[in-house]
C-alpha positions in Angstrom: 77.9 169.9 118.3 80.4 173.0 116.7 83.7 171.3 118.3 83.4 168.3 115.6 84.8 170.9 113.4 88.1 171.0 115.6 89.7 167.5 114.5 87.7 167.5 111.1 91.6 167.2 109.9 92.9 164.6 111.0 89.3 162.3 111.0 89.0 163.4 106.6 93.1 161.9 107.0 91.9 158.9 108.5 88.7 158.4 106.8 89.3 159.3 103.0 92.7 158.7 102.5 93.0 154.8 103.2 90.2 154.2 100.9 91.5 156.3 97.8 92.0 154.1 95.0 96.2 153.0 94.4 95.1 154.6 90.2 93.2 157.2 91.6 95.2 159.0 93.0 98.0 161.5 91.7 101.1 161.7 91.3 103.2 163.6 93.9 105.4 166.3 93.5 108.4 165.8 94.9 110.1 168.9 92.5 107.1 171.3 92.9 107.7 173.2 96.6 111.2 173.2 96.7 111.8 175.3 93.2 109.1 177.5 94.9 111.5 177.5 97.8 113.8 179.0 95.5 111.8 181.2 92.7 110.5 182.7 95.7 112.9 183.0 98.3 116.0 182.3 97.1 117.0 179.3 99.5 115.8 176.4 101.2 114.5 178.5 104.1 113.9 174.4 106.5 117.2 173.5 105.2 118.9 176.6 106.4 116.9 176.9 109.7 117.0 173.1 110.5 120.7 173.1 110.0 121.6 173.9 113.6 120.0 171.8 115.7 120.2 171.5 119.4 117.3 170.4 122.6 117.0 173.9 123.8 115.3 174.3 120.2 114.1 171.0 119.8 112.0 171.8 122.2 111.5 175.1 121.6 109.8 174.2 118.3 108.3 171.1 119.8 106.2 172.8 122.0 103.7 175.4 119.9 104.0 172.2 116.8 103.2 169.1 118.6 101.0 170.6 121.5 100.6 174.3 121.8 98.0 173.3 118.9 96.6 170.4 119.7 95.3 172.8 122.7 95.3 176.1 121.6 91.6 175.5 119.7 89.7 174.9 122.8 91.5 176.8 124.8 91.0 179.5 123.0 87.1 178.8 122.6 87.0 178.9 126.4 87.8 182.3 126.4 85.6 183.2 124.0 82.8 181.8 125.3 83.8 183.6 128.6 85.1 187.2 127.1 83.7 187.1 123.8 80.4 188.5 121.8 78.4 185.6 121.9 78.0 183.7 118.6 81.8 184.2 119.0 82.5 180.3 119.7 80.5 179.1 116.7 81.8 181.1 114.2 85.0 180.2 115.1 84.7 176.3 115.0 82.3 176.1 111.4 84.9 178.6 109.9 88.0 176.7 111.4 86.1 173.2 110.4 85.5 174.8 106.6 89.2 175.7 106.3 91.1 172.5 106.9 87.9 170.5 105.1 89.7 173.2 102.5 93.4 172.2 102.9 93.0 168.4 103.2 91.2 168.6 99.5 93.9 170.5 98.1 96.0 167.8 100.0 95.0 164.9 98.5 94.7 166.0 94.9 97.5 168.2 95.0 100.2 165.4 97.3 103.9 167.3 98.0 106.7 165.8 99.2 107.6 167.6 102.7 111.3 168.9 103.0 112.3 165.7 105.3 111.4 162.7 102.2 114.1 166.0 100.9 117.1 164.7 103.8 116.3 161.5 103.1 115.3 160.7 99.3 116.5 164.1 97.8 114.3 164.5 94.6 113.9 161.0 94.0 110.2 160.3 92.5 108.3 159.8 95.2 104.8 156.5 95.7 102.8 155.5 98.2 104.6 153.6 99.2 107.0 154.9 101.2 106.0 155.5 105.1 106.1 158.8 106.9 108.1 160.3 109.2 108.0 161.9 111.7 111.7 164.2 111.5 112.6 166.6 113.9 110.0 165.2 116.5 111.8 161.8 116.4 114.2 163.8 118.7 111.7 164.1 120.5 110.7 160.6 120.8 114.2 160.4 122.0 114.4 163.1 124.4 111.7 161.9 126.3 112.1 158.3 126.0 108.0 158.3 124.5 107.1 156.3 121.6 104.1 159.4 120.2 105.3 161.0 116.6 107.4 157.9 115.0 104.6 155.3 114.9 102.4 158.6 114.7 103.8 160.0 111.5 105.4 156.3 110.4 102.0 155.2 110.2 99.9 158.2 109.1 97.3 157.7 105.4 98.7 161.3 104.4 102.5 161.0 104.3 102.9 163.9 101.4 99.9 166.6 102.6 103.2 169.4 103.4 101.2 171.7 100.9 99.2 173.6 102.1 100.3 173.7 105.7 97.5 172.8 108.4 99.5 174.4 111.7 100.2 176.9 110.2 96.3 178.2 108.7 94.9 177.3 111.4 98.2 179.6 113.9 96.6 182.2 112.2 92.7 181.5 111.9 93.1 181.2 116.0 95.7 184.7 116.2 92.7 186.7 113.4 90.0 185.6 115.9 92.1 186.5 119.3 92.9 189.4 118.1 89.9 190.5 117.0 88.5 190.2 120.4 91.8 191.5 121.7 92.7 193.8 119.4 95.7 195.2 121.8 98.0 192.3 122.3 97.7 191.4 118.4 101.8 191.4 118.4 101.5 189.1 121.5 98.7 186.8 118.8 101.9 187.5 115.7 104.7 186.3 117.7 102.5 182.7 117.9 102.1 182.4 114.9 106.1 182.9 113.3 106.5 180.9 116.3 104.4 178.6 115.1 105.8 179.0 111.3 109.8 178.7 112.3 108.7 175.0 114.5 107.6 173.9 111.5 110.4 174.1 109.6 113.5 173.4 111.9 111.9 170.2 112.4 111.3 169.6 108.3 107.7 169.6 108.0 107.1 172.1 105.9 108.7 174.8 102.9 108.0 178.2 103.8 105.8 178.4 101.2 103.4 175.7 102.7 102.8 178.0 105.9 102.2 180.9 102.8 99.3 178.5 101.3 98.6 177.0 104.4 98.0 181.0 105.9 96.4 182.0 102.5 93.8 179.0 103.5 92.5 181.5 106.0 91.1 183.7 104.5 89.1 181.4 102.8 87.1 180.4 105.1 87.6 183.3 108.2 84.4 186.0 108.0 85.6 189.7 107.3 84.7 190.9 109.6 87.3 189.3 111.8 90.2 190.4 109.7 89.3 194.2 109.5 89.0 194.3 113.0 
């Protein structure tokens, strides 16, 4: 029962977006995120981080973004079930589920283009007929000779869900709960969050402002006692 929220973001992407009539969908914002990026940071951090690519960096970005992100919640829950106080797992599951529901609702009502769109099309107006892109993850498919991320992202029903970043919000919430249970390891969990943040931008999936928005979303769903620890 409590494990259901783990994939609520994927279920919402698939179930809701495909059944929204095109004339009901809001316009796609192409210039907002790049503009905010330059206003807040003075440069496009995603483009800077992705300017120099090599196989080692590809793998280092793929691990947190394409592997750990999907399995981590289950692993953490097993650890909490064994070592944390009773009730930690259901509290996390509910908070995690609500956090992703909030994120998907924002993405559907405020669709924004990700960095890969700017790299491919510039700042030209976008429309809902444009297919998604695996961006940097395409190099992982090529490296291992598989067809995993390319068909998954090109077939995604939610192409313009750059803001807020679900990956960033998930990492921050997991780090908060892990720091609550294991406070001495807080620096390690902070490193994991920064690692994943870097990966999202290196792979051209998110702007830095998306990560801030995704992380702030955590505070709307995370129990206050977890953040006070």
